DRENTOR-888159 format. One line per field, with one value per atom (N, C-alpha, C): atom name; x, y, z; residue in three letters. Coordinates in steps of 0.001 Angstrom, whole numbers, plus 500000, padded with zeros to 6 digits. Atoms other than C-alpha are relative to their C-alpha. Last residue first. Layout:
BEGIN
atome <- (CA ...)
c1 <- (X ...)
c2 <- (Y ...)
c3 <- (Z ...)
residu <- (ALA ...)
***
This chain:
BEGIN
atome <- (N CA C N CA C N CA C N CA C N CA C N CA C N CA C N CA C N CA C N CA C N CA C N CA C N CA C N CA C N CA C N CA C N CA C N CA C N CA C N CA C N CA C N CA C N CA C N CA C N CA C N CA C N CA C N CA C N CA C N CA C N CA C N CA C N CA C N CA C N CA C N CA C N CA C N CA C N CA C N CA C N CA C N CA C N CA C N CA C N CA C N CA C N CA C N CA C N CA C N CA C N CA C N CA C N CA C N CA C N CA C N CA C N CA C N CA C N CA C N CA C N CA C N CA C N CA C N CA C N CA C N CA C N CA C N CA C N CA C N CA C N CA C N CA C N CA C N CA C N CA C N CA C N CA C N CA C N CA C N CA C N CA C N CA C N CA C N CA C N CA C N CA C N CA C N CA C N CA C N CA C N CA C N CA C N CA C N CA C N CA C N CA C N CA C N CA C N CA C N CA C N CA C N CA C N CA C N CA C N CA C N CA C N CA C N CA C N CA C N CA C N CA C N CA C N CA C N CA C N CA C N CA C N CA C N CA C N CA C N CA C N CA C N CA C N CA C N CA C N CA C N CA C N CA C N CA C N CA C N CA C N CA C N CA C N CA C N CA C N CA C N CA C N CA C N CA C N CA C N CA C N CA C N CA C N CA C N CA C N CA C N CA C N CA C N CA C N CA C N CA C N CA C N CA C N CA C N CA C N CA C N CA C N CA C N CA C N CA C N CA C N CA C N CA C N CA C N CA C N CA C N CA C N CA C N CA C N CA C N CA C N CA C N CA C N CA C N CA C N CA C N CA C N CA C N CA C N CA C N CA C N CA C N CA C N CA C N CA C N CA C N CA C N CA C N CA C N CA C N CA C N CA C N CA C N CA C N CA C N CA C N CA C N CA C N CA C N CA C N CA C N CA C N CA C N CA C N CA C N CA C N CA C N CA C N CA C N CA C N CA C N CA C N CA C N CA C N CA C N CA C N CA C N CA C N CA C N CA C N CA C N CA C N CA C N CA C N CA C N CA C N CA C N CA C N CA C N CA C N CA C N CA C N CA C N CA C N CA C N CA C N CA C N CA C N CA C N CA C N CA C N CA C N CA C N CA C N CA C N CA C N CA C N CA C N CA C N CA C N CA C N CA C N CA C N CA C N CA C N CA C N CA C N CA C N CA C N CA C N CA C N CA C N CA C N CA C N CA C N CA C N CA C N CA C N CA C N CA C N CA C N CA C N CA C N CA C N CA C N CA C N CA C N CA C N CA C N CA C N CA C N CA C N CA C N CA C N CA C N CA C N CA C N CA C N CA C N CA C N CA C N CA C N CA C N CA C N CA C N CA C N CA C N CA C N CA C N CA C N CA C N CA C N CA C N CA C N CA C N CA C N CA C N CA C N CA C N CA C N CA C N CA C N CA C N CA C N CA C N CA C N CA C N CA C N CA C N CA C N CA C N CA C N CA C N CA C N CA C N CA C N CA C N CA C N CA C N CA C N CA C N CA C N CA C N CA C N CA C)
c1 <- (500982 572599 500445 500572 575623 499050 499336 576047 499347 500827 575241 500793 499496 577231 499089 499305 575165 500456 500811 574378 500781 499392 576390 499227 499502 574067 500587 500815 573815 500594 500809 575298 498962 501351 576604 499017 499977 580168 498609 499811 579565 499963 501250 578141 500106 500973 581178 498666 499627 583666 498951 500232 581839 500357 501427 581734 499645 500292 585515 498525 499449 585946 499731 500914 583592 500485 501187 585625 499025 499614 588887 498778 499545 587420 500370 501173 585471 500404 500599 588648 498802 499093 590373 499424 500088 587370 500884 501267 587212 499778 499830 590881 498752 499168 590245 500230 500788 587341 500788 500989 589327 499144 499279 592322 499014 499637 590024 500751 501216 588500 500274 500293 591967 498775 499039 592827 499760 500496 589627 500948 500970 590738 499447 500350 593803 499044 500016 594518 499696 501255 593517 499876 501098 596322 498674 499760 598984 498837 500301 597560 500173 501460 597532 499597 500552 601147 498493 499591 602203 499437 500781 600187 500322 501365 601721 499116 500018 605244 498613 499850 604456 500054 501232 603101 500165 500468 606408 498794 498996 607926 499561 500181 604694 501003 501257 604926 499726 499770 608593 498737 498998 608117 500116 500585 604856 500964 500897 606466 499359 499187 609334 499112 499409 606906 500821 501020 604898 500547 500270 607963 498984 498905 609007 499780 500053 605592 501086 500999 605471 499938 501396 608698 499066 500724 612121 498542 499147 614667 499400 500481 612328 500882 499049 614277 499559 499959 611354 500913 501305 610780 500009 500036 614497 498682 499115 614614 499961 500556 611546 500855 501094 612887 499357 499371 616114 498940 499501 614121 500671 501104 612137 500502 499416 615300 498940 498819 614209 500546 498838 610711 501213 499485 607813 501335 500309 606219 500755 499454 607745 499764 498553 607098 500592 499771 603390 501494 500391 603257 500215 498877 605220 499666 498909 602583 501180 500280 599765 501158 500113 601282 499796 501426 600680 499712 500771 604093 498508 500292 605710 499168 500304 605426 499599 501189 606996 499873 499696 609405 498717 500732 608546 500366 499106 611332 499267 498980 609244 500813 498849 606303 501038 500513 602898 501122 498833 603777 499518 499178 601101 501243 500611 598508 500824 499988 600825 499430 498680 599841 499854 499986 596662 501425 499790 597083 500129 501102 595540 500232 500130 598753 498908 498964 599309 499890 500423 595962 501031 501117 596811 499576 499495 600208 498894 499214 598691 500500 500953 596046 500737 500617 598752 498988 498996 600787 499411 498959 597665 500988 500003 595756 501143 500089 595630 499980 498833 596797 500065 500218 594218 501295 499088 595033 499905 499125 591986 500910 498663 590335 501077 499401 586836 501388 499626 585496 500576 501241 583638 500259 500638 586820 498715 501214 588494 499412 500172 591814 498805 499689 591320 499740 500844 591116 500465 499594 594015 499139 500504 592475 500348 499457 594546 499572 500480 593748 500547 501083 595907 499563 499975 597872 498837 501229 598694 500125 499914 601508 498651 500270 600681 500035 499962 602247 499779 498867 601179 499889 500077 598998 501247 498703 598708 499853 499823 595802 501447 499242 595319 500165 498992 592640 500646 500283 590928 501068 498993 591145 499520 499396 587914 501107 499966 586635 500855 498934 586900 500030 498720 583577 500992 500044 579928 501303 501299 578983 500106 500538 582422 498707 499197 583956 499483 500280 581121 500745 501343 581473 499627 499934 585233 498650 499294 584869 500042 500906 582240 500643 501074 584424 499055 499405 587478 498935 499715 585397 500582 501282 584057 500212 500338 587651 498634 499265 588459 499701 500569 585702 500706 501273 586812 499326 499754 590380 498705 500728 589286 500150 501428 590207 499160 500496 593686 498495 499607 594332 499393 501020 593967 500671 499421 595951 498911 500802 594280 500660 499508 596258 499119 499354 595158 500501 498902 592678 500532 499301 590558 501242 498667 589642 500876 500103 585918 501352 500051 586643 499946 498717 587765 500006 498942 584824 501326 500127 582402 501087 499524 583684 499944 498539 583260 500591 499589 579675 501518 500058 579325 500335 498818 580555 500013 498794 577979 501253 499293 575063 501299 499716 573687 500896 499021 574045 500359 498697 572364 501051 499370 569494 501411 500284 568660 500712 500684 568426 499545 499160 571000 499382 500716 568646 500822 500421 571026 499273 500775 571531 499529 501394 572542 499117 500758 575760 498507 499302 578177 499171 499958 575810 500593 501398 574933 499939 500387 578630 498537 499241 579579 499543 500644 576791 500710 501421 578015 499313 500225 581700 498544 499935 581815 499653 498853 580555 500076 498933 578138 501242 500381 575020 501115 499972 576588 499718 498622 577467 500115 499255 574083 501442 500258 572318 500837 500920 573907 499877 499331 575566 499006 499439 574259 500686 500888 571887 500503 501052 573810 499045 499511 576821 498924 499809 574962 500453 501312 573695 500144 500599 577180 498644 499418 578533 499456 500455 576088 500574 501382 576613 499530 499995 580386 498594 499895 579885 500107 501274 578641 500141 499665 582035 498826 499809 581296 500387 501319 579796 500098 500819 583123 498704 501179 585249 499042 501318 588700 498900 500807 592431 498626 501296 594400 499181 501156 598040 498748 499586 601551 498832 499145 600887 500431 500830 597911 500819 499585 600400 499170 500615 599308 500186 499142 601901 499351 499138 600480 500803 499018 599067 500996 498993 597325 501119 499329 595469 501146 499051 594731 500752 498911 593174 501052 499106 591168 501167 499222 589720 501003 499077 588613 500902 498872 587185 500985 499249 584980 501252 499112 583942 500867 498831 582557 500997 499240 580314 501236 499234 579231 500884 498557 578269 500829 499588 574598 501511 498902 573930 500608 499548 571771 501241 500994 569667 500352 501053 571799 498982 500313 574830 498856 500309 575301 499562 500538 575226 499678 501465 575548 499431 500360 579284 498493 499883 579742 499617 501195 578400 500039 501132 581076 498694 501154 583967 498755 500816 586696 498656 501396 588734 499435 500430 592434 498669 501246 593520 499563 500808 597114 498786 501010 599139 498893 501126 601725 499220 499716 605144 498937 498725 605332 500294 500180 601635 501288 500505 602225 499866 498945 604427 499541 498963 601874 501150 500413 599144 501087 499788 601042 499617 498551 601234 500340 499532 597484 501506 500227 596335 500790 500768 596651 499844 499171 599494 499263 498722 597628 500816 500231 594123 501321 500369 595275 499749 498780 597052 499711 499183 593812 501196 499444 591916 500878 498558 589689 500501 499415 586215 501500 500495 584448 500607 499700 584742 499359 501233 584711 500359 500449 588124 498640 500834 589445 499687 500383 591751 499188 501165 592545 499787 500463 595928 498778 500882 596826 499533 501182 599772 499242 499986 602149 498699 500862 602118 500064 501097 605102 499204)
c2 <- (499181 133119 501462 498907 131012 500852 498735 127856 501117 498817 124396 501255 499170 121686 501202 498784 119375 500806 498788 115948 501236 499224 113072 501304 498666 110953 500687 498993 107350 501364 499244 104944 500883 500537 102556 500660 501428 103230 499395 500179 106977 498538 499628 106959 499789 501059 105044 500291 501205 107382 498906 499662 110468 498796 500156 108804 500356 501430 108428 499768 500443 112126 498513 499529 112960 499579 500865 110795 500403 501313 112564 499107 499806 116063 498657 499822 114989 500160 501318 113666 500090 500751 117015 498627 499384 118855 499244 500453 116400 500610 501370 117026 499457 499942 120754 498605 499355 120303 500032 500977 117784 500594 501089 120114 498990 499520 123059 498923 500069 121113 500483 501415 120545 499854 500457 124219 498532 499507 125081 499617 500925 122761 500492 499307 124839 499119 498557 123997 500809 499681 120386 501491 499968 120168 500372 498919 121159 500121 498754 118965 501197 499905 116040 501305 499604 116644 500187 498617 116574 500513 499120 113424 501466 499983 111703 500924 499174 112659 500107 498575 111344 500866 499249 107981 501512 500176 106157 500854 499385 107564 499900 498551 106722 500734 499711 103128 501501 500068 102930 500318 499040 104183 499995 498662 102330 501055 499805 099168 501385 499730 099513 500224 498668 099839 500365 499010 096867 501424 500145 094626 501052 499339 095883 499984 498586 094957 500778 499307 091671 501494 500166 090377 500849 498728 089941 499729 498952 087205 501391 499609 084232 501032 500445 082651 500345 501463 082864 499456 500492 086492 498482 499818 087281 499499 500962 085783 500090 501346 087699 498956 500131 090908 498618 500186 090457 499804 501377 089961 499699 500950 093150 498555 501211 095251 498929 500473 097969 498681 500047 098272 499428 498724 099505 499956 498868 096834 501258 500283 093705 501145 499788 095228 499777 498562 095398 500331 499682 091627 501485 500349 091248 500306 499053 093198 499690 498753 091200 500986 498815 087923 501255 499786 084599 501258 500127 084289 500197 498707 085701 499896 500416 082399 501251 499544 083068 499454 499977 081276 500300 501011 082258 500121 501055 084343 498822 499502 087540 498857 499361 085729 500386 499271 085046 500749 499294 083874 500913 500948 081276 500663 500272 083910 499041 501444 085187 499675 500633 088809 498500 501436 090734 499461 500949 094489 498568 500970 096467 498907 500688 098313 498931 501033 099130 499203 501124 100914 498883 500693 103159 498773 500682 104079 499186 501143 104855 499202 500994 107096 498725 500624 108892 498941 500863 109544 499276 499280 110884 499005 500150 108766 500803 498689 110209 499902 499220 107087 501328 499022 105192 500719 498898 102046 500966 499373 099834 501051 500550 097352 500652 499157 098846 499495 500885 095921 500780 500613 098326 499013 499090 100363 499407 499393 097353 500936 498633 095569 500649 499037 091882 501408 500113 089996 500983 501140 089774 499760 501243 091970 498760 500158 095087 498688 499032 094698 499694 500389 092623 501160 499094 094107 499631 500116 091458 500875 500697 092721 499947 499058 093614 499255 500667 091768 501042 499675 093592 499237 500742 092444 500301 499823 095061 499338 499788 093644 500356 501054 094094 500356 499651 096222 498771 500928 095092 500197 501035 098157 499062 500113 099930 498947 498737 101284 499871 499863 098536 501400 499558 098095 500316 498649 097923 500473 499533 094387 501273 500962 092783 500516 499914 095865 499059 498717 096015 500093 500097 092294 501301 500908 092543 499921 499285 095581 499157 498947 093743 500785 500632 090634 501045 500485 092660 499367 498830 094524 499575 499527 091232 501190 500898 089980 500357 499552 093053 499115 498731 092253 500482 500309 088619 501266 500390 089760 499698 499111 091633 499615 500138 088966 500871 501232 088744 499836 501171 092372 498769 500758 095001 498935 500658 097741 499320 499752 098379 499281 500673 098735 500385 501236 099583 499178 500466 102258 498672 500974 103513 499494 499421 106393 499114 498589 105665 500637 499874 101915 501450 500379 101822 500330 499143 103705 499756 498698 101916 500955 500174 098575 501313 500060 099742 499832 498607 100699 500074 499421 097141 501492 500424 095781 500566 499225 098066 499466 499417 096592 500703 501026 094201 500552 500903 096879 498886 499363 099537 499071 499978 097285 500574 498838 096671 499869 500559 093582 501144 499805 095088 499378 500517 095573 500326 498992 096050 499329 498970 094010 501103 500427 091007 501046 498814 092768 499684 499251 089825 501168 500772 087510 500814 500168 090021 499249 498787 090882 499966 499894 087307 501219 500852 086945 500099 499628 089939 499188 499106 089339 500414 500628 086274 500927 499341 087979 499516 500965 085331 500645 500894 087488 499043 499262 090238 499070 499566 088025 500718 501101 086302 500387 499989 089596 498943 501036 089753 500033 500930 093111 498960 501138 094852 498969 500460 097544 498714 500832 097902 499452 501370 099098 499085 500581 102191 498540 500260 102992 499299 501099 102631 499629 501240 104789 498790 500241 107563 498699 500489 107352 499651 501299 107622 499394 501142 110332 498639 500606 112678 498834 500321 113355 499203 498726 115153 499785 499392 111967 501360 500730 110169 500724 500537 112732 499416 499457 113395 499284 500419 113036 500630 499317 113202 499407 500845 112230 500869 501259 113692 499093 499676 117384 498741 499577 116387 500456 498669 114512 500414 499818 111514 501464 499769 111485 500002 501160 110045 500138 500105 113372 498870 498960 113924 499884 500224 110628 500988 501097 111091 499711 499503 114493 498919 499247 112931 500592 500934 110374 500729 500695 112948 499059 499102 115035 499410 499677 112276 500795 501127 111031 500260 499866 114479 498871 498788 114340 500158 500124 110717 501215 499944 110976 500028 498810 111923 500123 499372 109402 501180 498890 107064 500597 499721 104496 501169 499126 104628 500397 499003 103271 500935 500662 100007 500979 501329 101125 499229 500040 104739 498609 499999 104397 499843 501370 103429 499921 500725 106836 498557 499682 108362 499393 500736 106584 500224 500080 109169 499400 499584 108353 499840 500544 108148 500631 499380 108595 499304 500564 107802 500855 498941 108220 499520 500080 105692 501312 500901 105353 500027 499619 108111 499211 498674 107829 500478 500114 104094 501359 500457 104634 499992 498971 106743 499622 498900 104336 501070 500421 101426 501110 499959 103183 499618 498617 103829 500099 499270 100307 501299 500738 097516 500720 501058 099076 499218 499476 102334 498910 499254 100915 500469 500982 098353 500661 500609 101097 498950 500691 103036 499325 501286 105638 499409 500086 108414 498580 499182 108487 499811 500506 105722 500775 499125 107270 499478 499441 104335 500914 500504 103970 500604 499149 104344 499338 500687 103052 500962 499470 103870 499181 500719 103396 500704 499278 104500 499085 500740 103285 500785 500300 105697 499304 499146 105438 499568 500766 103690 500910)
c3 <- (500710 521494 499971 499201 522382 499178 500328 520279 500811 499730 521534 499678 498926 519794 500192 500418 517669 501197 499852 519158 499575 498929 517656 500129 500357 515559 501223 499328 516671 499680 500978 514132 500684 499840 516815 499034 500313 515640 500057 501438 515532 499607 500657 519040 498487 499728 520303 499324 500748 518617 500172 501415 519916 499122 500259 523336 498567 500099 523233 499703 501285 522479 499788 501045 525349 498620 500013 527746 498894 500521 526884 499848 501381 527298 499365 500853 530397 498543 500204 532044 499059 500877 531549 499682 501340 532988 499005 500582 535908 498619 500458 536623 499337 501202 536764 499429 501059 539187 498699 500474 541257 498882 500665 541512 499426 501334 542270 499211 500828 545161 498584 500223 546618 499081 501002 546180 499651 501279 548038 498864 500580 550837 498672 501241 551603 499188 499781 555236 498754 499299 554671 500260 500968 552091 500662 500958 554615 499013 499301 557371 499058 499879 554951 500675 501296 553999 500086 500245 557654 498682 499124 558373 499717 500546 555337 500828 501224 556441 499371 499717 559979 498735 500248 558849 500162 501371 558452 499661 500879 561643 498540 499939 563477 499114 500682 562298 500002 501448 563251 499203 500469 566807 498478 499866 567508 499462 501130 566137 500056 501196 568632 498777 499847 571546 498779 500329 570295 500110 501436 570293 499541 500703 573717 498496 499636 575131 499264 500815 573192 500323 499603 574721 499160 500045 573181 500352 499420 573848 499849 498688 573397 500680 498985 570539 501415 500014 568111 501095 499530 569087 500084 498546 568769 500586 499353 565287 501512 500199 564090 500726 499036 565641 499886 498693 563672 501080 499967 560480 501336 499819 561182 500099 499414 561632 500247 500729 559194 500533 499117 560749 499268 499520 558616 500752 500866 556461 500394 501333 558010 499025 499990 561450 498607 500151 560635 499997 501377 560102 499716 500879 563359 498537 499752 565285 499086 500717 563693 500148 499146 564938 499164 499748 563209 500785 501250 561528 500216 500643 564676 498737 501372 566586 499209 500707 569974 498589 501429 572312 499219 500771 575882 498527 500480 577448 499344 500931 577677 499414 499362 579278 498956 498836 577699 500713 499460 574201 501120 499252 573491 500607 498681 572512 500856 499800 569702 501387 500028 569253 500230 499707 568397 499884 501100 568382 500498 500060 571259 498963 498708 572192 499974 499954 568498 501296 500837 568445 500003 499360 571411 499199 498798 569988 500667 500447 566593 501200 500502 568138 499594 498832 570140 499585 499367 566993 501208 499277 565289 500608 498542 562785 500629 499336 559256 501524 500419 557424 500734 501060 559446 499656 499709 561412 498824 500990 561021 500624 499723 563393 499126 498958 563716 500401 498896 561672 501183 499517 559341 501136 499049 559076 500559 500529 557524 501053 499510 557919 499316 501051 557193 500515 501186 560483 498931 500813 562913 498787 499403 565610 499189 498645 564814 500655 499039 561141 501383 499099 558851 500872 498852 555947 500917 499221 553371 501234 498708 551208 500691 498912 547627 501321 498703 544735 501089 499147 541614 501310 498739 538779 500814 499341 536058 501363 498563 534119 500331 499333 530389 501478 498989 528768 500633 498906 525546 501070 499742 523334 501104 498674 522386 500038 499263 519070 501261 499015 516443 500617 500548 514697 501111 500559 515725 499352 500501 516697 499164 500963 517002 499371 501229 518635 498918 500646 521174 498667 500587 521917 499281 501145 522423 499299 501065 524680 498727 500464 526746 498861 500779 526997 499414 501242 528076 499100 500840 530634 498666 500515 532004 499070 501104 532247 499410 501178 534325 498797 500440 536789 498733 500664 536995 499489 501388 537703 499245 500909 540815 498534 499741 543395 499074 500612 541838 500184 499236 542679 499364 499265 540018 500865 498834 538270 500826 498800 534910 501174 498808 531671 501191 500438 528139 501175 499156 529137 499489 500832 526273 500734 500168 528597 499126 500382 528367 499725 501456 528386 499543 500608 532020 498511 499441 533518 499280 500666 531180 500480 501370 532440 499231 499933 536026 498600 499827 535166 500117 501337 533870 500038 500760 537195 498577 499689 538918 499300 501131 536996 500319 501000 539597 498892 499413 542257 499023 499872 540127 500553 501318 539076 500093 500843 542716 498666 501173 544929 499088 501182 547266 498749 501166 550205 498756 500978 553092 498853 499308 556283 499052 499887 554211 500674 499594 553252 500072 498967 553168 500542 498759 551298 501144 499589 548552 501334 499292 548509 500414 498752 547666 500806 498993 545097 501346 499912 543077 501096 498867 543885 500139 498666 541661 501151 499360 538461 501453 499693 537081 500627 498910 537292 500389 498731 535208 501182 499753 532248 501344 499371 532504 500296 498566 531796 500717 499514 528357 501527 499085 527584 500518 500748 524441 500901 501060 525740 499343 499398 529014 498952 499833 527022 500564 501330 525836 500116 500597 529333 498654 499242 530837 499412 500522 528015 500755 501379 528880 499450 499980 532645 498590 499306 532367 499996 500916 529716 500671 500419 532495 499025 501393 534070 499438 500697 537359 498535 500242 538830 499328 500964 538402 499664 499308 540229 498968 500329 538868 500765 498856 539421 499829 499973 536173 501149 500259 536593 500019 500618 536685 499643 501135 537433 499250 501133 539590 498795 500445 541810 498792 501318 543861 499603 501152 546632 498635 500259 549834 498709 498928 551043 499757 500205 547715 501032 501285 547936 499800 499822 551654 498702 499158 551026 500214 500888 548184 500783 500796 550605 499101 499108 553161 499206 499744 550320 500998 501220 548950 500354 500286 552398 498772 499123 553237 499760 500334 550179 500874 501251 550600 499754 499756 554285 498720 499255 553896 500168 500744 551129 500756 499169 553200 499341 498965 551357 500894 500517 548210 501058 498974 550088 499572 498730 548166 501089 500282 544535 501268 499877 545696 499752 498577 546336 500181 499495 542685 501476 500451 541701 500477 499123 543936 499522 500544 542244 500853 498793 542876 499564 499917 539788 501402 498725 539038 500398 499559 535412 501293 498913 534468 500332 500025 531283 500938 500927 532372 499975 501117 534039 498912 500596 536670 498723 500622 537561 499317 501367 538091 499313 500908 541147 498545 499970 543029 499067 500871 541957 499902 501380 543536 499022 500215 546900 498562 500126 546646 499753 501242 545868 499905 500986 548436 498675 500574 550442 498918 500480 551011 499311 501247 551224 499392 501014 553814 498659 500528 555763 498931 499009 556179 499322 500410 554160 501103 499789 555494 499706 498953 553997 500092 498719 552099 501154 498865 548670 501281 499444 546261 501162 498691 544725 500323 499160 541194 501329 498771 538495 500851 499291 534901 501257 498802 533200 500566 499081 529670 501119 499566 527589 501067 498570 525897 500389 499187 522126 501463 499377 520526 500936)
residu <- (ARG ARG ARG PRO PRO PRO THR THR THR GLU GLU GLU GLN GLN GLN PRO PRO PRO PRO PRO PRO ILE ILE ILE ALA ALA ALA LEU LEU LEU LYS LYS LYS VAL VAL VAL ALA ALA ALA GLY GLY GLY ARG ARG ARG ALA ALA ALA ASP ASP ASP ALA ALA ALA MET MET MET THR THR THR ALA ALA ALA SER SER SER ALA ALA ALA VAL VAL VAL ALA ALA ALA THR THR THR ALA ALA ALA LYS LYS LYS LYS LYS LYS SER SER SER GLY GLY GLY GLU GLU GLU ALA ALA ALA ILE ILE ILE ILE ILE ILE ASN ASN ASN LYS LYS LYS VAL VAL VAL ASP ASP ASP GLN GLN GLN ILE ILE ILE LYS LYS LYS GLY GLY GLY ALA ALA ALA TRP TRP TRP LYS LYS LYS ALA ALA ALA ARG ARG ARG GLU GLU GLU ALA ALA ALA ARG ARG ARG ILE ILE ILE PRO PRO PRO GLU GLU GLU LEU LEU LEU GLY GLY GLY ALA ALA ALA ASN ASN ASN LEU LEU LEU THR THR THR GLU GLU GLU THR THR THR LEU LEU LEU ARG ARG ARG LYS LYS LYS LYS LYS LYS CYS CYS CYS ALA ALA ALA VAL VAL VAL CYS CYS CYS GLY GLY GLY ILE ILE ILE THR THR THR GLY GLY GLY ALA ALA ALA LYS LYS LYS CYS CYS CYS ARG ARG ARG GLY GLY GLY GLU GLU GLU ILE ILE ILE ASP ASP ASP LYS LYS LYS ALA ALA ALA GLU GLU GLU PRO PRO PRO THR THR THR TYR TYR TYR LEU LEU LEU THR THR THR HIS HIS HIS MET MET MET ALA ALA ALA TYR TYR TYR VAL VAL VAL VAL VAL VAL CYS CYS CYS GLY GLY GLY GLU GLU GLU PRO PRO PRO HIS HIS HIS GLY GLY GLY LYS LYS LYS ASP ASP ASP ASP ASP ASP LEU LEU LEU ARG ARG ARG ILE ILE ILE LYS LYS LYS LYS LYS LYS PRO PRO PRO ASP ASP ASP THR THR THR TYR TYR TYR MET MET MET THR THR THR LYS LYS LYS VAL VAL VAL LYS LYS LYS ALA ALA ALA GLU GLU GLU VAL VAL VAL ASP ASP ASP LYS LYS LYS ALA ALA ALA SER SER SER ASP ASP ASP SER SER SER LEU LEU LEU LEU LEU LEU VAL VAL VAL ALA ALA ALA ASN ASN ASN ASN ASN ASN TYR TYR TYR SER SER SER LYS LYS LYS SER SER SER MET MET MET LYS LYS LYS ARG ARG ARG GLY GLY GLY ASP ASP ASP THR THR THR GLY GLY GLY PRO PRO PRO VAL VAL VAL LYS LYS LYS PRO PRO PRO THR THR THR LYS LYS LYS THR THR THR LEU LEU LEU ILE ILE ILE ALA ALA ALA GLN GLN GLN PRO PRO PRO GLU GLU GLU PRO PRO PRO PHE PHE PHE VAL VAL VAL GLN GLN GLN GLY GLY GLY TYR TYR TYR LEU LEU LEU HIS HIS HIS ASN ASN ASN PHE PHE PHE ARG ARG ARG ARG ARG ARG ALA ALA ALA VAL VAL VAL GLU GLU GLU ARG ARG ARG THR THR THR LEU LEU LEU GLU GLU GLU LEU LEU LEU HIS HIS HIS ALA ALA ALA LEU LEU LEU GLN GLN GLN ASP ASP ASP GLU GLU GLU GLY GLY GLY VAL VAL VAL PRO PRO PRO VAL VAL VAL ARG ARG ARG THR THR THR ALA ALA ALA LYS LYS LYS TYR TYR TYR LEU LEU LEU MET MET MET ILE ILE ILE ASP ASP ASP ALA ALA ALA SER SER SER GLN GLN GLN LEU LEU LEU LEU LEU LEU PRO PRO PRO TYR TYR TYR GLY GLY GLY LEU LEU LEU PHE PHE PHE GLY GLY GLY TYR TYR TYR THR THR THR SER SER SER LEU LEU LEU ASP ASP ASP ARG ARG ARG ASN ASN ASN LYS LYS LYS MET MET MET GLU GLU GLU GLN GLN GLN MET MET MET GLN GLN GLN GLU GLU GLU LYS LYS LYS TYR TYR TYR THR THR THR PRO PRO PRO VAL VAL VAL ARG ARG ARG GLU GLU GLU LEU LEU LEU TRP TRP TRP SER SER SER LEU LEU LEU PRO PRO PRO THR THR THR MET MET MET MET MET MET SER SER SER LEU LEU LEU LEU LEU LEU LEU LEU LEU HIS HIS HIS LEU LEU LEU GLU GLU GLU ALA ALA ALA HIS HIS HIS PRO PRO PRO ALA ALA ALA VAL VAL VAL TRP TRP TRP SER SER SER GLN GLN GLN ARG ARG ARG PHE PHE PHE ILE ILE ILE VAL VAL VAL CYS CYS CYS GLN GLN GLN ALA ALA ALA PRO PRO PRO ASP ASP ASP LEU LEU LEU GLY GLY GLY CYS CYS CYS SER SER SER LEU LEU LEU TRP TRP TRP ASP ASP ASP LEU LEU LEU VAL VAL VAL MET MET MET ASP ASP ASP TRP TRP TRP VAL VAL VAL ASN ASN ASN SER SER SER GLU GLU GLU VAL VAL VAL ALA ALA ALA SER SER SER THR THR THR ASP ASP ASP GLY GLY GLY TYR TYR TYR GLU GLU GLU SER SER SER THR THR THR LEU LEU LEU ALA ALA ALA HIS HIS HIS TRP TRP TRP ASP ASP ASP ALA ALA ALA VAL VAL VAL MET MET MET TYR TYR TYR PHE PHE PHE SER SER SER ARG ARG ARG TYR TYR TYR GLN GLN GLN LYS LYS LYS GLN GLN GLN LEU LEU LEU ASN ASN ASN VAL VAL VAL TRP TRP TRP ASN ASN ASN ALA ALA ALA LEU LEU LEU ALA ALA ALA GLY GLY GLY PHE PHE PHE TYR TYR TYR ASN ASN ASN GLY GLY GLY LEU LEU LEU HIS HIS HIS LEU LEU LEU LYS LYS LYS GLY GLY GLY SER SER SER PRO PRO PRO ARG ARG ARG MET MET MET GLY GLY GLY SER SER SER LEU LEU LEU VAL VAL VAL THR THR THR GLU GLU GLU ILE ILE ILE ALA ALA ALA MET MET MET)
***
């Protein structure tokens, strides 16, 4: 039985935080050992909302890749590449746009949601409307059979399945219909209790120093009804306890002590600072190592992009043949 292929990617938004790690990156590290895996720096996707100011894209790319490598993505086990360095992504997106009904794009739930959330930006562009189709092209180029997604992304994957089905119906069987890998990911709240996000300024970064972590833990939202040490607490609504469940071995004991009023928030935060820093220290050390040899990091992405291009070009040859478009002749040296 042929090994299955996984494709996933992230927009480069700079240094990653704990939400990114538990929401995707930790899962990628495990998947690279089980599947033929392609992980993409989605820099073209970044332009769909950041086209007005692209000054930070380049530095964001390398900050993100440093975090990927620091957390265990291994170029010997997976292909790590940059979307804009693999031209067939644009070609397949164009080809698919010719046969994808406009209504399919307009009904993607996140399209209207993000239009509402980012009212300060003009997102009434062709690129923003079409970004789910670019995602479909990303997946289909590698004939991915599995895509790790959260439940909120299932509509995007279903669009890809519909597009692949329509292409195969019109032109012949070329693309598999990818299946979701749904994984249970813990909810990682920000320091203020909202979803962790750099835009909310409530994120704990994977690259934060020990002192940064200590300072952020001190500001974390706790049970407002627990004022004195012996007050009985409600850990289910406490950011500090949510973090304990991810990093502290005796989290259940802390939960019981909080409910019984035998541990106060100061001690609780002090213990979280210890365990959180212990968990992040190996990542910080790896990041410092990779940051000291940034040219090696860039070589990894260049080599990965070459490997991705070889696979993507073969797929485009299949797609062109199915659509009855002549494959361009190979250039020969003069």
